[in-house]
Each structure stands twice: as C-alpha cells, then as structure tokens.
SERO-4910 file (N, C-alpha, C, O; in steps of 0.05 Angstrom, whole numbers):
BEGIN
 pado doro    nc1    nc2    nc3   cac1   cac2   cac3    cc1    cc2    cc3    oc1    oc2    oc3
  Met    A   1479   2635   2931   1475   2662   2939   1447   2664   2955   1426   2658   2945
  Asp    A   1451   2674   2980   1426   2676   2999   1410   2699   2989   1418   2715   2971
  Thr    A   1386   2701   3001   1366   2723   2994   1376   2750   2998   1371   2768   2981
  Lys    A   1389   2755   3020   1399   2782   3027   1419   2790   3006   1419   2812   2995
  Glu    A   1438   2772   3000   1459   2778   2981   1447   2783   2953   1455   2801   2938
  Leu    A   1428   2767   2947   1415   2770   2920   1402   2797   2916   1406   2811   2896
  Ile    A   1386   2803   2937   1371   2829   2937   1391   2852   2934   1387   2871   2918
  Lys    A   1413   2851   2949   1434   2872   2947   1446   2873   2921   1452   2895   2911
  Lys    A   1452   2850   2908   1463   2850   2881   1444   2860   2859   1451   2874   2841
  Val    A   1419   2852   2863   1398   2860   2845   1395   2893   2845   1394   2907   2825
  Arg    A   1395   2902   2869   1391   2931   2873   1417   2946   2863   1413   2967   2851
  Lys    A   1441   2936   2866   1465   2949   2854   1463   2951   2824   1469   2972   2812
  Ile    A   1454   2927   2811   1451   2928   2782   1431   2947   2773   1435   2962   2754
  Glu    A   1407   2947   2788   1387   2965   2782   1395   2995   2781   1389   3010   2763
  Ile    A   1410   3002   2803   1419   3030   2805   1438   3037   2781   1434   3058   2768
  Lys    A   1457   3021   2776   1476   3026   2754   1463   3026   2726   1467   3045   2711
  Thr    A   1448   3006   2719   1435   3004   2693   1413   3022   2688   1409   3031   2666
  Arg    A   1397   3028   2709   1374   3046   2706   1384   3074   2700   1373   3088   2683
  Arg    A   1406   3082   2714   1418   3108   2708   1428   3109   2679   1425   3129   2666
  Leu    A   1439   3089   2669   1447   3087   2642   1425   3089   2623   1426   3105   2604
  Ser    A   1403   3073   2627   1380   3073   2609   1366   3099   2609   1357   3108   2588
  Asp    A   1363   3114   2634   1350   3140   2637   1364   3162   2622   1352   3178   2607
  His    A   1391   3162   2626   1406   3186   2616   1421   3182   2590   1429   3201   2576
  Val    A   1425   3156   2584   1441   3150   2558   1425   3137   2537   1424   3146   2514
  Phe    A   1411   3116   2543   1399   3099   2523   1371   3105   2517   1361   3096   2496
  Gly    A   1357   3119   2533   1329   3123   2530   1321   3133   2503   1305   3121   2488
  Gly    A   1333   3156   2496   1326   3170   2470   1336   3154   2447   1322   3152   2427
  Glu    A   1361   3140   2449   1372   3125   2428   1355   3101   2421   1352   3094   2397
  Tyr    A   1345   3087   2442   1327   3064   2441   1301   3072   2427   1293   3057   2408
  His    A   1289   3095   2435   1264   3104   2423   1266   3110   2394   1249   3103   2378
  Ser    A   1289   3123   2387   1292   3130   2357   1300   3107   2340   1293   3105   2317
  Thr    A   1315   3086   2353   1323   3063   2336   1301   3043   2331   1299   3034   2308
  Phe    A   1284   3037   2351   1264   3017   2349   1235   3033   2347   1224   3045   2366
  Lys    A   1225   3030   2322   1200   3045   2318   1175   3028   2326   1177   3004   2330
  Gly    A   1152   3041   2329   1128   3026   2336   1118   3010   2311   1132   3007   2291
  Arg    A   1094   3000   2314   1083   2984   2294   1071   3000   2270   1063   2988   2250
  Gly    A   1069   3027   2274   1057   3043   2254   1045   3068   2265   1050   3075   2288
  Met    A   1027   3081   2249   1014   3105   2259    986   3099   2264    972   3085   2250
  Thr    A    976   3111   2287    948   3107   2295    934   3133   2298    947   3153   2304
  Phe    A    909   3134   2293    892   3159   2293    891   3170   2322    887   3154   2341
  Ser    A    896   3196   2327    895   3208   2353    872   3227   2356    856   3225   2375
  Glu    A    869   3246   2337    847   3267   2340    843   3282   2314    858   3279   2296
  Val    A    821   3299   2314    818   3317   2292    820   3347   2302    809   3353   2323
  Arg    A    833   3363   2288    837   3391   2295    836   3408   2271    837   3398   2248
  Gln    A    833   3434   2276    831   3455   2254    856   3453   2238    878   3449   2249
  Tyr    A    853   3456   2210    876   3458   2193    894   3481   2199    885   3503   2203
  Gln    A    922   3477   2201    940   3498   2204    960   3500   2180    966   3480   2167
  Tyr    A    970   3523   2175    988   3527   2152   1010   3507   2155   1023   3506   2176
  Gly    A   1016   3492   2132   1037   3473   2132   1028   3443   2135   1042   3424   2129
  Asp    A   1002   3441   2145    990   3413   2147    989   3400   2121    986   3413   2101
  Asp    A    993   3373   2120    990   3358   2095    961   3357   2087    944   3348   2102
  Val    A    956   3366   2064    926   3367   2055    915   3340   2052    891   3337   2051
  Arg    A    932   3319   2050    921   3292   2048    909   3283   2073    895   3262   2073
  Asn    A    912   3296   2096    902   3290   2121    877   3303   2128    867   3300   2150
  Ile    A    867   3318   2108    840   3332   2113    818   3312   2116    813   3294   2100
  Asp    A    804   3318   2139    779   3302   2144    757   3315   2130    746   3334   2141
  Trp    A    748   3305   2107    726   3320   2091    700   3319   2105    684   3337   2100
  Asn    A    694   3300   2120    669   3299   2134    665   3321   2154    646   3336   2153
  Val    A    686   3322   2172    688   3344   2192    690   3371   2180    679   3390   2190
  Thr    A    704   3373   2158    707   3399   2146    679   3409   2135    672   3432   2138
  Ala    A    665   3390   2123    638   3398   2113    619   3406   2136    602   3424   2133
  Arg    A    622   3392   2158    603   3396   2181    609   3425   2192    590   3440   2197
  Tyr    A    634   3432   2196    639   3458   2209    646   3480   2188    653   3503   2195
  Asn    A    644   3473   2164    650   3493   2142    678   3507   2143    681   3530   2134
  Glu    A    697   3492   2155    724   3501   2154    742   3476   2156    735   3457   2170
  Pro    A    765   3478   2143    782   3453   2141    791   3442   2167    800   3458   2184
  His    A    790   3417   2172    800   3401   2194    818   3379   2183    814   3370   2161
  Val    A    838   3370   2199    857   3349   2190    857   3328   2213    852   3334   2237
  Lys    A    862   3305   2204    867   3281   2222    895   3281   2232    915   3285   2218
  Val    A    897   3277   2259    926   3277   2270    931   3248   2278    915   3236   2292
  Phe    A    955   3237   2269    963   3212   2275    988   3212   2293   1004   3230   2291
  Glu    A    991   3191   2310   1016   3189   2325   1026   3160   2324   1011   3141   2320
  Glu    A   1051   3158   2328   1064   3131   2329   1054   3115   2349   1051   3122   2372
  Glu    A   1046   3089   2339   1037   3068   2358   1062   3056   2371   1075   3038   2360
  Arg    A   1068   3066   2395   1094   3061   2408   1098   3034   2421   1121   3023   2421
  Glu    A   1078   3022   2431   1081   2998   2448   1095   2975   2432   1086   2967   2410
  Leu    A   1116   2966   2443   1132   2945   2430   1137   2922   2452   1131   2925   2476
  Thr    A   1148   2900   2442   1156   2879   2459   1183   2873   2455   1192   2869   2432
  Met    A   1199   2872   2477   1228   2866   2476   1230   2838   2486   1220   2831   2507
  Met    A   1244   2820   2471   1251   2793   2482   1283   2792   2485   1298   2797   2466
  Leu    A   1291   2784   2510   1318   2780   2516   1322   2748   2515   1308   2733   2529
  Val    A   1340   2740   2498   1345   2710   2494   1373   2708   2502   1392   2714   2487
  Ala    A   1378   2698   2528   1404   2697   2540   1414   2668   2544   1400   2651   2554
  Asp    A   1440   2665   2536   1453   2638   2538   1463   2635   2567   1477   2652   2577
  Val    A   1455   2612   2579   1463   2607   2607   1479   2580   2607   1479   2566   2627
  Ser    A   1492   2573   2585   1508   2548   2584   1532   2552   2601   1536   2573   2613
  Gly    A   1549   2530   2601   1572   2529   2619   1593   2549   2613   1606   2561   2630
  Ser    A   1595   2554   2586   1617   2573   2579   1614   2603   2588   1632   2619   2585
  Lys    A   1589   2609   2598   1585   2635   2609   1596   2639   2637   1597   2662   2647
  Gln    A   1604   2617   2651   1615   2618   2675   1646   2620   2673   1661   2603   2684
  Phe    A   1655   2640   2658   1682   2642   2652   1689   2672   2651   1673   2689   2643
  Gly    A   1713   2679   2660   1722   2705   2658   1749   2711   2671   1754   2701   2693
  Thr    A   1766   2726   2658   1793   2731   2668   1795   2761   2673   1816   2771   2683
  Gln    A   1774   2777   2666   1775   2805   2672   1759   2812   2696   1759   2796   2715
  Ala    A   1746   2834   2697   1732   2844   2721   1706   2827   2726   1697   2825   2749
  Gln    A   1696   2816   2705   1668   2802   2706   1670   2776   2691   1685   2772   2672
  Phe    A   1652   2758   2701   1648   2734   2685   1630   2741   2661   1617   2762   2661
  Lys    A   1628   2725   2642   1612   2731   2618   1582   2732   2627   1567   2749   2617
  Asn    A   1573   2714   2644   1545   2715   2652   1538   2739   2667   1515   2748   2666
  Glu    A   1556   2752   2682   1550   2777   2696   1549   2800   2677   1533   2819   2681
  Phe    A   1566   2800   2656   1566   2819   2636   1539   2818   2619   1527   2839   2613
  Val    A   1531   2795   2613   1504   2790   2600   1481   2803   2617   1463   2815   2606
  Thr    A   1483   2799   2643   1462   2809   2661   1461   2840   2661   1439   2852   2662
  Glu    A   1485   2852   2662   1484   2881   2661   1471   2892   2635   1453   2909   2636
  Ile    A   1482   2881   2612   1471   2891   2587   1441   2886   2584   1426   2903   2573
  Ser    A   1432   2862   2593   1403   2857   2593   1388   2875   2608   1367   2884   2599
  Ala    A   1397   2882   2633   1385   2900   2652   1381   2929   2639   1361   2942   2641
  Thr    A   1404   2937   2625   1404   2964   2615   1383   2966   2592   1367   2984   2589
  Leu    A   1384   2943   2575   1364   2944   2552   1335   2943   2565   1317   2957   2556
  Ala    A   1332   2927   2585   1304   2922   2596   1293   2951   2608   1270   2959   2604
  Phe    A   1311   2963   2622   1301   2989   2631   1296   3010   2611   1279   3028   2614
  Ser    A   1313   3009   2589   1307   3027   2565   1280   3022   2554   1265   3041   2547
  Ala    A   1274   2997   2552   1246   2988   2542   1226   2998   2560   1206   3009   2551
  Thr    A   1229   2994   2587   1209   3003   2606   1204   3033   2605   1181   3042   2608
  Gln    A   1226   3048   2601   1223   3076   2599   1204   3084   2576   1192   3106   2577
  Asn    A   1203   3068   2555   1185   3072   2534   1160   3058   2535   1146   3056   2515
  Asn    A   1153   3045   2560   1127   3032   2565   1125   3008   2548   1102   3000   2541
  Asp    A   1147   2994   2541   1146   2970   2525   1146   2947   2544   1152   2949   2568
  Lys    A   1138   2923   2534   1137   2899   2550   1166   2885   2545   1179   2888   2524
  Ile    A   1173   2869   2565   1199   2855   2563   1194   2827   2572   1182   2822   2593
  Gly    A   1205   2808   2557   1204   2780   2562   1232   2768   2563   1250   2781   2553
  Leu    A   1237   2743   2574   1262   2732   2577   1260   2701   2569   1241   2687   2576
  Ile    A   1280   2693   2554   1286   2665   2549   1314   2658   2556   1333   2669   2545
  Leu    A   1317   2639   2575   1343   2630   2583   1349   2602   2570   1333   2583   2575
  Phe    A   1370   2598   2555   1374   2572   2541   1402   2562   2547   1421   2577   2552
  Ser    A   1403   2536   2545   1431   2521   2544   1428   2504   2518   1426   2515   2496
  Ser    A   1427   2477   2521   1422   2460   2498   1391   2457   2495   1382   2442   2478
  Glu    A   1377   2470   2513   1347   2471   2510   1338   2496   2524   1354   2511   2537
  Val    A   1313   2500   2520   1302   2526   2533   1299   2519   2563   1284   2501   2570
  Glu    A   1312   2533   2579   1311   2527   2608   1289   2544   2623   1277   2534   2642
  Leu    A   1284   2568   2613   1264   2585   2627   1250   2606   2606   1264   2617   2589
  Phe    A   1225   2608   2608   1211   2628   2592   1194   2646   2610   1177   2636   2625
  Ile    A   1200   2671   2610   1184   2690   2623   1169   2707   2603   1182   2723   2589
  Pro    A   1142   2705   2601   1127   2720   2581   1129   2750   2585   1132   2760   2608
  Pro    A   1128   2765   2562   1131   2793   2564   1111   2806   2582   1087   2800   2582
  Lys    A   1120   2825   2599   1102   2844   2616   1116   2869   2619   1140   2871   2614
  Lys    A   1102   2889   2629   1113   2915   2634   1121   2919   2664   1113   2903   2681
  Gly    A   1137   2940   2670   1141   2948   2697   1166   2943   2711   1180   2924   2704
  Arg    A   1173   2959   2730   1199   2955   2744   1200   2928   2757   1221   2915   2754
  Ser    A   1180   2919   2771   1180   2895   2787   1185   2872   2768   1198   2853   2776
  His    A   1176   2872   2744   1178   2851   2724   1209   2851   2716   1222   2830   2715
  Val    A   1219   2873   2710   1248   2875   2704   1266   2864   2724   1285   2850   2718
  Leu    A   1260   2871   2752   1275   2862   2773   1275   2831   2775   1294   2819   2784
  Arg    A   1251   2820   2768   1249   2791   2767   1270   2779   2746   1284   2760   2751
  Ile    A   1269   2793   2722   1286   2783   2701   1316   2784   2710   1332   2766   2704
  Ile    A   1323   2807   2724   1350   2808   2735   1356   2787   2754   1378   2776   2753
  Arg    A   1338   2782   2772   1342   2760   2792   1347   2733   2778   1365   2718   2786
  Glu    A   1331   2726   2758   1335   2702   2744   1363   2701   2730   1377   2680   2730
  Leu    A   1369   2722   2719   1395   2722   2705   1419   2718   2724   1439   2706   2716
  Leu    A   1415   2728   2748   1436   2726   2768   1437   2698   2780   1459   2688   2782
  Glu    A   1416   2686   2788   1416   2662   2804   1407   2637   2791   1408   2616   2803
  Phe    A   1397   2639   2766   1387   2615   2754   1409   2593   2749   1430   2599   2739
  Lys    A   1402   2568   2756   1420   2546   2753   1410   2527   2731   1391   2512   2735
  Pro    A   1423   2529   2707   1413   2511   2685   1417   2482   2690   1436   2474   2703
  Lys    A   1398   2465   2679   1400   2435   2680   1423   2425   2661   1437   2405   2667
  Asn    A   1427   2441   2639   1447   2430   2620   1469   2452   2617   1464   2476   2624
  Arg    A   1493   2444   2608   1516   2461   2606   1523   2466   2577   1540   2483   2572
  Glu    A   1512   2451   2560   1520   2454   2529   1501   2476   2518   1484   2487   2531
  Thr    A   1506   2483   2492   1492   2505   2478   1479   2495   2452   1491   2481   2435
  Asp    A   1455   2503   2448   1440   2500   2422   1426   2525   2417   1404   2529   2428
  Ile    A   1437   2543   2402   1426   2568   2396   1398   2564   2378   1378   2578   2380
  Ser    A   1401   2544   2361   1378   2538   2344   1353   2532   2359   1331   2540   2351
  Glu    A   1356   2516   2381   1334   2508   2397   1319   2533   2409   1294   2533   2410
  Ala    A   1334   2552   2418   1324   2576   2429   1309   2593   2408   1288   2604   2413
  Leu    A   1320   2594   2384   1308   2609   2362   1282   2597   2354   1263   2612   2349
  Arg    A   1281   2570   2351   1257   2555   2346   1234   2560   2366   1211   2563   2358
  Phe    A   1242   2561   2392   1224   2565   2411   1210   2593   2411   1186   2596   2416
  Leu    A   1229   2612   2406   1220   2640   2405   1199   2643   2383   1178   2655   2386
  Ser    A   1206   2631   2358   1188   2633   2336   1162   2621   2343   1141   2631   2332
  Ser    A   1160   2601   2360   1135   2588   2364   1117   2603   2386   1093   2600   2387
  Val    A   1130   2619   2404   1115   2631   2425   1108   2661   2418   1090   2673   2429
  Met    A   1125   2672   2400   1121   2702   2394   1109   2704   2365   1124   2701   2346
  Lys    A   1084   2709   2363   1069   2712   2338   1071   2739   2326   1073   2742   2302
  Lys    A   1071   2761   2343   1073   2787   2334   1101   2797   2334   1117   2788   2350
  Lys    A   1108   2815   2317   1135   2824   2315   1147   2834   2341   1134   2849   2355
  Ala    A   1172   2827   2348   1183   2836   2373   1213   2845   2366   1226   2838   2346
  Ile    A   1223   2861   2387   1251   2867   2385   1266   2848   2401   1262   2845   2425
  Val    A   1285   2834   2387   1298   2809   2399   1327   2814   2403   1341   2821   2384
  Phe    A   1337   2810   2426   1367   2810   2430   1376   2782   2439   1366   2771   2459
  Val    A   1395   2771   2423   1405   2745   2431   1432   2751   2443   1450   2762   2430
  Leu    A   1436   2743   2467   1462   2748   2481   1474   2722   2486   1463   2706   2501
  Ser    A   1499   2717   2475   1513   2692   2477   1542   2696   2471   1550   2718   2463
  Asp    A   1558   2676   2473   1585   2677   2462   1587   2664   2434   1607   2665   2420
  Phe    A   1564   2651   2427   1560   2643   2400   1583   2622   2391   1595   2623   2369
  Leu    A   1587   2604   2410   1609   2584   2404   1597   2559   2391   1612   2542   2382
  Ser    A   1571   2557   2390   1558   2536   2377   1554   2544   2346   1560   2567   2339
  Ala    A   1545   2525   2330   1541   2529   2302   1514   2519   2294   1498   2512   2311
  Asp    A   1509   2519   2266   1485   2507   2257   1459   2521   2265   1438   2508   2268
  Tyr    A   1461   2546   2268   1438   2561   2273   1428   2579   2252   1408   2592   2255
  Lys    A   1444   2581   2230   1440   2601   2209   1411   2599   2199   1398   2620   2198
  Gln    A   1399   2575   2191   1374   2574   2179   1351   2584   2198   1334   2599   2189
  Asn    A   1352   2575   2223   1333   2584   2243   1335   2614   2248   1315   2627   2253
  Leu    A   1357   2624   2247   1362   2653   2250   1349   2669   2228   1338   2690   2233
  Lys    A   1353   2658   2203   1341   2671   2181   1309   2671   2182   1296   2691   2174
  Ile    A   1298   2650   2191   1268   2649   2196   1259   2668   2216   1238   2680   2212
  Met    A   1273   2671   2238   1265   2688   2260   1269   2717   2252   1253   2734   2259
  Ala    A   1291   2723   2239   1296   2751   2231   1276   2761   2209   1272   2785   2206
  Gly    A   1262   2740   2195   1241   2748   2177   1215   2757   2191   1197   2769   2179
  Lys    A   1214   2752   2217   1190   2757   2232   1195   2780   2253   1177   2795   2260
  His    A   1220   2782   2262   1224   2798   2286   1249   2817   2278   1264   2812   2258
  Asp    A   1253   2838   2295   1276   2855   2293   1297   2844   2310   1294   2846   2335
  Val    A   1318   2833   2299   1335   2814   2316   1363   2828   2315   1372   2840   2296
  Thr    A   1375   2827   2338   1405   2837   2342   1417   2815   2359   1406   2805   2379
  Gly    A   1443   2808   2349   1460   2789   2364   1480   2805   2379   1493   2823   2367
  Ile    A   1484   2799   2405   1507   2811   2421   1525   2789   2430   1519   2774   2448
  Arg    A   1548   2788   2417   1568   2767   2425   1585   2777   2447   1599   2797   2445
  Val    A   1585   2763   2469   1601   2770   2492   1623   2752   2494   1619   2728   2493
  Phe    A   1647   2761   2498   1671   2745   2499   1693   2756   2520   1694   2780   2527
  Asp    A   1709   2738   2527   1732   2745   2544   1757   2747   2528   1763   2728   2513
  Lys    A   1773   2768   2530   1795   2770   2511   1815   2746   2513   1830   2741   2494
  Ser    A   1815   2733   2535   1835   2708   2537   1826   2686   2521   1841   2667   2517
  Glu    A   1801   2688   2510   1789   2666   2495   1799   2668   2466   1797   2649   2450
  Val    A   1808   2691   2458   1815   2696   2429   1839   2679   2421   1840   2669   2399
  Glu    A   1860   2677   2440   1882   2659   2432   1894   2650   2458   1891   2662   2480
  Ile    A   1909   2627   2455   1920   2613   2478   1951   2623   2481   1967   2620   2462
  Pro    A   1958   2635   2504   1987   2643   2507   2005   2617   2514   1996   2595   2521
  Lys    A   2029   2622   2510   2049   2600   2515   2052   2596   2544   2066   2611   2557
  Leu    A   2040   2576   2556   2040   2572   2585   2051   2543   2594   2051   2534   2617
  Gly    A   2061   2529   2572   2072   2503   2577   2049   2483   2575   2029   2489   2562
  Val    A   2051   2461   2589   2032   2441   2590   2012   2446   2613   2019   2445   2636
  Val    A   1987   2452   2604   1967   2459   2625   1943   2442   2623   1937   2432   2601
  Gln    A   1929   2440   2645   1903   2427   2643   1880   2444   2638   1875   2462   2654
  Met    A   1865   2439   2617   1842   2457   2609   1817   2441   2612   1816   2417   2607
  Ile    A   1796   2456   2621   1769   2443   2627   1749   2456   2608   1745   2481   2609
  Asp    A   1736   2439   2591   1713   2447   2576   1689   2454   2594   1678   2436   2606
  Gln    A   1683   2480   2595   1661   2489   2612   1634   2477   2605   1615   2477   2621
  Glu    A   1632   2468   2580   1604   2458   2572   1602   2428   2573   1580   2417   2575
  Thr    A   1623   2414   2574   1623   2384   2576   1635   2375   2604   1630   2353   2613
  Gly    A   1649   2391   2615   1663   2385   2640   1688   2367   2638   1700   2360   2657
  Lys    A   1695   2361   2612   1718   2345   2607   1744   2361   2609   1745   2384   2601
  Ser    A   1764   2348   2620   1790   2363   2623   1810   2349   2604   1809   2325   2598
  His    A   1830   2367   2594   1850   2356   2576   1877   2370   2583   1877   2394   2591
  Leu    A   1899   2355   2580   1926   2366   2583   1932   2378   2555   1930   2364   2534
  Val    A   1940   2403   2554   1945   2416   2530   1974   2429   2531   1980   2443   2550
  Asn    A   1990   2423   2511   2017   2435   2508   2014   2461   2493   2014   2461   2469
  Thr    A   2012   2483   2508   2009   2508   2495   2035   2519   2483   2035   2539   2470
  Asn    A   2057   2504   2487   2083   2514   2475   2082   2507   2444   2096   2519   2428
  Leu    A   2065   2487   2437   2063   2479   2409   2049   2500   2392   2025   2507   2396
  Lys    A   2064   2511   2371   2052   2531   2353   2028   2519   2339   2009   2534   2334
  Arg    A   2027   2493   2332   2005   2480   2318   1979   2482   2336   1957   2489   2327
  Val    A   1982   2477   2363   1959   2477   2380   1950   2504   2383   1925   2508   2384
  Arg    A   1966   2525   2384   1956   2552   2388   1943   2561   2362   1922   2574   2363
  Asn    A   1954   2554   2337   1942   2562   2313   1915   2549   2309   1896   2561   2298
  Asn    A   1913   2524   2315   1887   2509   2313   1866   2524   2328   1844   2529   2319
  Tyr    A   1874   2530   2353   1855   2543   2372   1845   2570   2360   1822   2576   2360
  Ala    A   1864   2586   2351   1858   2611   2340   1841   2609   2316   1824   2625   2312
  Lys    A   1846   2588   2299   1829   2584   2275   1800   2577   2284   1781   2588   2273
  Tyr    A   1797   2559   2304   1772   2553   2314   1755   2577   2322   1731   2578   2316
  Gln    A   1770   2596   2337   1756   2620   2347   1747   2637   2322   1725   2646   2319
  Arg    A   1767   2641   2303   1760   2658   2279   1737   2646   2264   1719   2660   2254
  Asp    A   1737   2620   2261   1715   2606   2247   1687   2612   2260   1667   2617   2247
  Arg    A   1686   2610   2287   1660   2615   2301   1652   2644   2298   1629   2650   2295
  Ile    A   1672   2662   2300   1666   2691   2296   1654   2698   2268   1634   2713   2265
  His    A   1667   2685   2247   1659   2689   2221   1632   2677   2216   1616   2690   2202
  Tyr    A   1627   2654   2226   1600   2642   2224   1577   2660   2237   1555   2663   2227
  Tyr    A   1584   2670   2261   1566   2688   2274   1560   2713   2258   1537   2720   2254
  Glu    A   1581   2727   2248   1577   2751   2234   1564   2746   2207   1546   2761   2198
  Asp    A   1572   2726   2193   1560   2719   2167   1530   2711   2169   1514   2718   2152
  Ser    A   1524   2696   2191   1497   2686   2193   1479   2710   2200   1457   2712   2188
  Phe    A   1487   2728   2217   1469   2752   2223   1468   2772   2199   1448   2786   2195
  Lys    A   1489   2774   2185   1489   2794   2163   1471   2783   2140   1456   2798   2128
  Lys    A   1472   2758   2134   1457   2746   2112   1427   2744   2119   1410   2742   2101
  Ser    A   1421   2745   2146   1393   2741   2154   1381   2769   2156   1356   2771   2161
  Gly    A   1398   2790   2153   1387   2816   2154   1385   2825   2183   1370   2845   2188
  Ala    A   1398   2813   2202   1397   2820   2231   1420   2837   2237   1439   2838   2222
  Gly    A   1418   2853   2259   1440   2867   2268   1458   2850   2286   1450   2829   2297
  Phe    A   1482   2860   2289   1502   2845   2307   1523   2863   2318   1529   2884   2307
  Leu    A   1534   2856   2342   1558   2869   2351   1571   2850   2369   1560   2830   2377
  Ser    A   1597   2858   2377   1611   2839   2396   1623   2858   2416   1630   2881   2411
  Cys    A   1625   2847   2440   1636   2863   2463   1651   2844   2483   1640   2824   2493
  Gly    A   1676   2852   2486   1691   2837   2506   1685   2846   2535   1677   2869   2539
  Thr    A   1688   2830   2553   1683   2838   2583   1701   2858   2594   1697   2868   2616
  Asn    A   1724   2865   2579   1742   2886   2585   1735   2912   2572   1749   2932   2576
  Glu    A   1713   2913   2555   1705   2934   2540   1681   2949   2552   1668   2938   2569
  Ser    A   1675   2973   2543   1649   2987   2549   1626   2978   2535   1625   2985   2511
  Tyr    A   1607   2964   2545   1583   2956   2530   1567   2981   2525   1550   2981   2507
  Val    A   1570   3003   2541   1555   3027   2538   1563   3039   2509   1546   3046   2493
  Lys    A   1589   3042   2504   1598   3052   2478   1591   3034   2456   1584   3044   2435
  Lys    A   1591   3010   2459   1585   2990   2438   1555   2993   2431   1549   2994   2407
  Leu    A   1537   2993   2450   1509   2996   2446   1501   3023   2434   1485   3024   2415
  Leu    A   1513   3044   2444   1507   3070   2433   1515   3074   2405   1502   3087   2389
  Gly    A   1539   3062   2399   1548   3063   2371   1529   3047   2353   1524   3056   2331
  Tyr    A   1518   3025   2362   1501   3009   2347   1475   3023   2342   1465   3023   2320
  Phe    A   1464   3034   2364   1438   3048   2361   1439   3071   2342   1421   3076   2326
  Lys    A   1462   3086   2345   1465   3110   2328   1468   3103   2298   1458   3116   2280
  Gln    A   1483   3080   2294   1487   3069   2266   1459   3061   2254   1453   3066   2231
  Arg    A   1443   3049   2270   1417   3041   2262   1398   3063   2258   1382   3063   2239
  Gly    A   1399   3083   2278   1379   3105   2276   1384   3123   2252   1369   3142   2248
***
C-alpha cells in the first residue's frame, strides 16, 4: 500500500469511526468505564440536600456558616488495544477481512477514549509481541494507531495470546481498560488471562468469519493454514471431516468464553457479517 492510498484509507476509517464514537459510543463508554475514584474539587457553601458528611469543619468555623467539600470523578484512564496480527486475520469471505474489521473496532474504541481525554496504547502480537506503542492522548496518536493496524507486516504468522498478556502485565503497572481483539484460535492462555484480569479491566472481542464455523460440502479441496502456510487436500464430502472441524471450532469458542468468564473479564463475539456497533452498544449497556 503506497503512502497516498494509506492516507486515504486512514482518513476514510477516521470519518466513519469518529462519527460513531462521537454520536453513539461516547456516553456509553463514559458511563461504562469509571475513573480511578473521586478527587477533591472545591469548597462551597452548604446547600439543602448536601451530604453532611462532606462538611468542611475548618472552613465552616472560619466563616461561621456551613461549607462542604465538592468531589468529582478522577476521569483520566488508559485504554490498551491488544490486537492479533497473526496469519489467520488475513481471511474473509464477507465484505471485510478479519484484520480490517479489527481495525474499525479498534479505531471506534480509540476515538471514544479520546473523547473522554483518555490515553490509548497499542500492542500488536502474533506468536510474539510485534509492536508496542505506549499510551498517549490525541487525534494524531490515534491516527498513528490506525496506520499501524492497516499496514503493519508481522514477522510471524502463528498466534500466542499468552505472550501478549504476559507482556501487557509487565509494561502496564497501573490499572487500564484492556480490549483483546483476536479470533482466539489459540489455547493455553487461561492462567495469564486470570492474572491480567486481576489487575486490569479486560474485555475480549472475538472476531470471526461465518464461513469458519463449519465446512460446507465442496468435494476434495485444497486448504491452506494461514498461520503455518501448509496446504492440505481435504475431502469435505466426508461427514467425519466436517464434524471434527465443527468440534474444533466449538472447543475453541468454549475455551474462550470459559476463560474470560472464570477470570471475571468481559467478552463478546462478532462476525464480520454482523454490526459491531450493535454488539458493542449492547455490551456497554449490559455493563453500565
């Protein structure tokens, strides 16, 4: 992708996702993800209905009339986007590849965080952490994140979610809002997820293509594993083959949902043929 085409694509995604974050997600994001607590703002005269526990007795004695302390939510948060860039993301039979779908969701979340003056960081991973962009604020920073999601070329094609979770735990000491975006086809990440969910507010977003759910009867076809590059001749007419594949997919989905549920983390799944807007809004409202 040349520079001119990249800029055009980034701008197109910005226009679409920023509109969504401004008009749809902004309020939901704010109410779903709270700040670190309450911080002192000012002292003012007592008004009917104020909590008497907030009376500032020193100021009250000085002015000989009741004054109360006013607190406000300490709003500033950090969002970390942990995005899978392994080979299986370069797949799609619908309007978009999975990696393009992940980019749109990430951009929408990032602009929602920017609207609330939060910091946004990015981790791109395959079987290792490929790129780490430390959290910062601002539109130009979000545009850099979108550019990386669009054009980054990973060194590895396989997936290791545990490695990404371990890395995040090591670089993020303060509590963050974490979105892990992947098809979650790998396993053995339950323990590391539990550790990370104990420190951070974690949500998994499973992105999939509906044709991955089951194999249709197509006869003998050559299939390529996007993560290993190996090709195999598969007889899709055999019921045993189709059933084994369907079981593999069910097992991966169950592992994903069970891991996030038992870790106390949030999770949702969204196909590339579905509206991620509805899925995210439903998730935010359920949590709010």
